[in-house]
N, C-alpha and C positions, 0 to 999 in steps of 0.2 A: 191624377192622384200621384203624389210624390213617391218616388222609388225609395227603397231602403238606403241606397247609396247617397241620395240627396239629403235624406233625413240625417244620416250619420255626418255628412259633410257640414250641414248647417249646425248640428250640435257641437261639432269640434270648433267651428268658427265662433259660435257664441261663447263657448268655454274659454277660447283663446282671448276674446275681447274682454271678458270678465277678469281673467287673470291679469291682462294688461292694465285695466282700469284700477283694480284694487290692490295689485302687488307691484307692478312695474312702475306705474306713474308715481306712487309714493316713494319708491326707491330712487327714481331719477330726481325727484324734488329734494330728497335728503342728500343725495350725492351733490347736487348743484349748490345747496346751502353749505355743505361741508367744504367744497372747493372755494366758495366765495369767502368763507370765514378763516380757513386754515391753510389753504394752498396758495402760495405766492407764485404768480406767473411772471417769470422773468421776460422782459421785452427782448425781442430779437434785434440784433444790430442791423443798421442799414448801410454801414460802411462798405464801400465797394459796389453797392447796388446801383443800377442805372434807373433813375426814377423819372418818368415822363409825366408831366402835369399839364393839363389843358387849362387855358384861361389864366395864364400867369402875368398878364399885363397889369392887373390891379387886383384889389380885394384879397379874398382868401387864397386864390391861386398864387398870387405874389408872395403872400406870407408863408404858404406851404413850400414854395421854392426856397425861400430863405431858411426855413426850418430844416429841410432835408439837406441843404448844402452845409449848414452848421453841424449836422449829425454825421457828415462824412460821405454822403452819397454823391454820385455824379448826377447832376440835375439837367433835364432837358425841358425847356419851357416852350409851350406852344400857345400862340394867340393870333387871332385874326388882325389885331392892331399891332403892326410891326413896330411902330414908334414906342408905344408904351412897353412892349415886351423887351425891346432893346434897353430901355431904362431899368427894367427889373434886373436884367442880366448884368448890366454895368454896376448897379448898386451892390449886387452880391459879390462881384469881383473886387469892388473897392473894399469890401469887408474882409478880403483875403482868401476867398474861396474861388479857385480858378476853374474847377471842373463843373462849369455851368455853361449851357449852350441854349441859344434861342432860335426859333424858326417861326416864320409866318405861315399859319395854317388856318384854313376854315374847316372846322371839324364837320360841318354839314355837307361838305363836298367830298364824296368818297374817293374820287380820283386824286384829289389834292392830298388827302390823308394817306392813301397807299403810296403815293409817290414820295412824300416827305418821310414817311416811315422807313422806306427803303434807304433813303439818304441817311437817316439817323443810324440805321443798322450798319451801313458801310463806314460812316465817319466815327461812330462812337461804340456801337455794339448792340447786343440784344437788350431790349428794355426788360427789366425784371420786376419793376413796380410801376403800375399804371394808375394814375389818379385822374378820373374823369370828373373834373370840376367845372368846366365851361358850361354856362347856362344863361338864359335870359328870362326875365320875369315881368312882362307887361301885366299890369293889374287893373282891370276894369271889367264891367259886366260882360257876360258871354255874348249878348246880342250886339255889343259895341266892338267886339273883336273883328278885325278884317280877315279875309281869307289869307292875305299875305302874312299877317301876324301869326295866325294859327299854324300855318305851314312852317314859318321860321322857328317858332317855339318847338315844334315837334322835330324839325330837322336838326336843331342844335342840341336840345335837351335829351332827345331820345336817339335819333339816328347817329348823332355824333358818337355816342357810346358804342353803337353797333360797329361803326367803321374803325374806331381805334381798337376795339376788341378783335376784329378780323385781322387787323394789321399786326398786333403784338401777342395775342393769345397763342397762336400756333407755336412760336418759339418757347413760350412758357411751358406749354404742354410737352413739347419735344424734350426740353431740358428738365422737366418735372421740377420746376423752380419758378416761383413768381407770386405776385399778389396784385389783385385788382381792387381798387377802392372807387366807389361811386358815390357821388353826392346826390342823394334824394332830398327829402324835405319832410317836415311835418305835413306838408301838403301832399306827400306821398302816402300818408296814413289816414287822412280824413279830409273831407271836402271843406273848402274855405271860400269865403266871400271874395268875389272879383278875381278869382284864380282858376276858372274852369279849365281852360286849355293847359295851364301850368300844372294844375292838379293831375290832369290826364297824363302829362309827360312824366311827372314824378312817380305816379303809380306805375307807369310803364318801366321806369328804371328799377323800381322795386321788383317787379315781376321778372325782368331780365336777369337781375342778380340772383334771385331765388332759383331760377331755372339753371343758371350756370353752376351754382353751388351743388345742386342736386345731381347734375350730370358729372361734374368732376369728382365728387366724393365717391362715385362708383368705381373710379379708376383705382387699381391696386397701388397702395402706398402713395396716394396723391399728395403732392406738396405745393399745389397751386391754390392759393387762398382767395376768398372773396369777402369784402367788407362793404356794407352799405351804411351810410350816415344819414340821419334824419334830424337836421337842425331846426330849431325854432327860428324866428326872425333874427337876422344878423345885421349889424350896422355897417354893411359894405356899400350902401347906396342904392341897392335894388329896391329896398322898402322906402319909397319916396314919401308916401302919405299913409298914416296908420292911426288906429284908435285902440288904445289899451285901457280897460277899465281901472286896473290897479297897476300902473306903470312901475311903482317901486317894488312890487312883488314879482312882476314878470317883465322886466325891461328887455329891450333888444340885446342880444348877446354880443359881446365883444368878439371881433373876428379872431383876435389872438387866442382867446380861450377856446374857440371852436377848433382852431388849427391844432392846438395841443391835444384836444380830445380825438381828433382824427389820427394824429400821429400815434397816440397811445393805442387806439383801436387797431391800427394796422400792425404795429410792432407786437401786439399781444394776440393777434389772430382773432379778434372779436368779429362776429358775423354781422349783427345788426345793432347799431348804437344810436339811441336818441340823445339829442343834446338840447337841454339838460335831461338827465335820466328821469327826474321826477315828472316832467311834462310827458315824457314817453309813457310812463306808467298811467297817468291820467287819461291819455289818449286811448290806451288799451282798455281801460275801464269803460270809457265812453263808447267805443266802437264795438265792444264785445259783450258787455254785461248790462249796461243801463238801458231802460226803456226809452223809446224815442222822445217822449215828453221830457224826460230828464236831460237828454242830450240837447234838445232845443232850449231848455231853460238855462243850462250852463253856457251855451253859446251866446244867448241874448244877454245874460247877466254878467258874465265874466268875459268881456270882449277882448279879443286880440285880432282885430280885423285890419286888413289892408283896404284903404279907401281908394276910390278911382284915381288913377294917374292922368285922367283926361281933362281935369278941371282947367278951363281956359284954352282947351284945344278943340279943334274940329277935325273931322275925318280927312279934310283936305290937306292938313299939314302933318299927317302921320305917315311914317314910312311903311 
């Protein structure tokens, strides 16, 4: 039989929950709407910041490096492909931006990450903005994924984030200044065809960033920020074969557009950003409110699927 103290405690807890649901939630919604409509958020400057971007040899990593160099930041580009990375650095310097540096790094290799991170610190300084962009995306059915593929996906897409964070986050915490941006994906919000290991890796990135935000926000006057980006399919070459029911309505995103959205999110301290925002809203409806039959219907009717990239290949010629 419940004691009087337990009854009182439960009563207070229920009252607190009701107060939160019927008073505080409406207040927070109204506050959010007011800020969105009437409060202009000025982007913070990145001039003088040291920005380290992984995967700068091509695609969005390369475009991000160009963007931040143009905005006055010192850019450090990491990529496992030394030749492509050198081309990126040379192109940026030819544009007239000299504070840009390139290093060959395999983010899946912790020893490599920690060693080159120390080199960066000695040669350039403490990294203040970290953009974890590097990733791979083999897309075929789960049963066709090899052990090597699965391990490589997790090592690059997930563990690469852990190792760079271990390398650069301590200085951000010590200086109480910094920003971490992680590239997740729409595949980090819902399950997608032919992307089971990739799904798992991008859900992991989402969990990693949520946990970091929660830990750091508890520090007094914390000024280390975390931003997670969830893009739809981007025309960077990772999506080699796809099927979209209405391609004019939901075409592949231009990488330049996504880079602008990433830059805006980082400079305005946005936490979670879906690109485009309307698809992010639909994903939330699908995953949180619709019955499963409605979810299955929309997936089957309004397709945005990646098809298998193994057509014409055999297990024998896959790395």
